[in-house]
Steps between C-alpha positions, in 0.01 A plus 500: 500500500660169415360163606716275714552134428314401815197701384504316168530167681205577726277616214589379152727202568338319791496175302878474551438392858137385495448198723866484604670485837718808506797633694583872499843661537436859603473737795260762628667785308395340170162646405273574210455855367250572779752396768320177587754235610542223246508244782144594595380516139639156421362350821150640442469361147277192464628379162805340661613387841784705647651257749844641580702821518872558452694808608818646341768699684335709777217244529132499409447796733802685352613582854840328532823691450722446197691173526303388807386135484122463516315208658200332343175594672122512465351803328232636733289654225457187289585227751745354247849373571753756378825324417814709512722506193755702694576272793638148521444468126469760226356236266149353525544145629303189407306530825410862429378415150307185588148479351543819295390515137631852439727756662425869445798732547386861537789714623611854419852548367673840493721462195831411667698175494562517876131496593424150624140451384616389154718234659205369701316485167789305347497241776123465458540438126757228572279338765193505275698332224629234738155421641290539185305797633373785282650842575293813439662845518259796493724772362583832664673809360870561530472824700816651347396418139569213263729685260802620698768248590829564679793316649689182438360155435547286811804273486352170624812444712346769723151350514316553830151585625566866409591395147400163360464566129710633213323835483620860554466706819201680346331235289202671333261203522167438669450213741319305229779556250755394760297182553509422127874575482589289805269211412643471149845445648394215730607153395138394543272806472171499687153551354499880533222745424558875526181703536585817313453862597251700295596844362846502658784620278873442541585866544260552791625584847280414797334845522384454138286201606267716716510222762598596858855393586504246784847436648568132419755462781574691822780715355347548156331814618445696178506480124807724512677241716425234237658716233816571700537146637688344203788731590470571871458135598868454413579690821378199699844355424700780663512673839257773396139521617230481232256670734343189649341609825400838353197621307697491173684169457713480184444873446732602786865394475733584788741404777660661807824557306334687209468880483156577361573829325831382357349182351191677368705771330721235337201296384310791347813604310494166315198611295318166511167505315168502681630533857619760750632460851456701818687469829326279754554402864331193647514253789400146394270320743641163389744339255836669435595775747196454725473802728794681338483830316571449132577772249442446134288572198128485427437411137211677326375393158453797270417300186406132518538458124863606482614361836757220481480349849783247469735765365386732779582244769832406342619861468385584853686202645814597310471849646470372856795265450700788353413755770510271804730217392660418837154451657327329205479119525337197338284296737279192519693188413266215416550130561725468193714793612393716210450864601132591490577780256605233247169317537308825448712613207494149355876505452823577685597736220300791645687480830833486318412806292377687807833446675676627186285814491329385179158379621305656208691268265279225648220625277720558195639147520146359539355671193551220247353234729204728571437535126499121465256473789268752334492281190453178698198619700306635203350152468354532851371858485121492505428872479575773247602859559233764527514859386840601633703347219 
């Protein structure tokens, strides 16, 4: 079993925070290997004074829906004020950071650019730099490994809270490595310390860690969902349900206008590696098509090592657009009138190619930029590969 960064902090690196007034950015899904909440562990430690909590999207209790603003509150367990970083402000303010010597950011990422915890981390790094506060990031594994990368590098013209940094859809970095990468690009970097994982290797998937998988957000139900998410999250930008309001979000893809058997047959004929589909019928309890019968496809991972999730999502979306074109639509304009699909894809080029029937070219055209990214981030990779090559 590996050792998590928080376990190293609480045992071998306590001097990092000894005698300091500390704030903690986390929620109750973030635990040690024995499933003890980090909030409780940090509050019970006598070497420092935990005086304040901060919650990311979904809140400290991890109970709010996606995109739902969260109010600041008092955490009943610790009695501490829990400031929301997904409400009136997504950045820690001067008031929130007052009297702090250090800010600990312990959040679980799932390996995708769209997942907002890394952007909360980025705002914390900026705020720590501005206020002269130390930032400590106890590292956590990338659940879908630290080797495989897919997609295009975000065009900063499409920057948003579902894509703030020039990284690919599937980025292949741990939270600590992301912190180093983001901090280096700040005009004034903060005093950052990453507490490293022990015995984690880049080619590990979450099941290889021997640590129970705790869903880090309400719709991140399974490890399999994490692995499919870099591709299936793109469907949030079109009028197709991603299975929110079912037991298998981001594993079920469907809509009332889709024919389950027709789509599944088409998809399986594409011969994509590491995945098979089966026909599925579902009625979402909320989000798109609430209370309506949807037909579609359930994605099943047959080989995590060969699966290419972004390619899988791109090909599947092209198939739906091809089979059901008159009913298929882009949705979700944001305040700058950019379709949400562009913010997720990190470019308008994907949408253009999809309309032309050439969506897979999105990955071909991104290949050279992805190679450059792989070279750039070598300087920030903390961990080596293990025994899988």
